[in-house]
N, C-alpha and C positions, 0 to 999 in steps of 0.2 A: 746160075742155071738151075740149081736145086734149092728148095726151101730149107731153112735151118733145121727143121724137124727131120727132114730126109737125111741131111748130112749127119745129124746126131745119131739117128738109128743106124746108119751105115757105119759110122765110127764105132758104135757099140758092137755091131756085128763083127768088125775087124778085131776089136779087142777081145771079144768072147772066143773067136777062133784062135787067137794067140794064147789066151789064158786057159781055156777049156776046150781044146780041139775035139775031144770025144763027145761033148754034149752041146756044143754051140748051136748046132742045127735045131735042137729041141727048144732052146731058149728063143731063137729067132722065130720059130714056128708059132710059139705062143704070142709073140708081138705081132706077127703078120696077120693073125686072125682078127685083130682089131682094125685093120686097114682095108680100104677099098682097093680094087684092082689097079687103078691108076697110081695110087700111092705105092703099092707093092712094086709096080713096074719101075717107078722112079727110084725106089730104094735099091732094087737090083742093079739098075744102070749106075747109080752112084757108087754102090759097093764094088762093082766091077772096075770102075774108074779108080777108086781108092786102091784096090789090089794091084792094078797095073802100075800106077804111079809109085806106090810104096815099093814094089818089086824093082822098078827102074832106079829109084833112089838108092836102095840097098845094094844094087849091083854096081852103081857108078859113084858111090860116095863111101867114105870111110865109116860112116855111121848111118843108121836108119833114122828117119824122122821121129820126133818125140811122140807124135800123135798122128793118127790117120788123116785128120783134118789139115795137117801141115802141108800135105801134098796138093791141096786144092788152091785155086787162085784166090787171092785176097781182093776181090772186087766187090763193090757194093751193088746190089741189085734191088730193084723195086719189086715187092711182092704184094699182090693184091689177093686178099682172102675175102672174096665177096660172095 
C-alpha cells in the first residue's frame, strides 16, 4: 500500500521517537519540508499504522518487533513512478 520511501521515513520517525523523544518532532519537521502534501499524508498514515501495530505487538507478545517495518505485511506491490 505504501511506497518503500514512505515506509522508510515512517520507520525513521518511529526510531527517532524512541531514541530522541524530546527532539524527534524537530527532525521529522525538517524531513517533511522536502515533501509534497500527498507524500506527507502517506507518511502520516503509514506512521500511525506502524504505531498501532507496534503497540499491539508489544501488548500481546513477550517482546516487541526488532524494527517498525516488521509489523507491515510482507507482500510485493507494483509501484509506478511515472
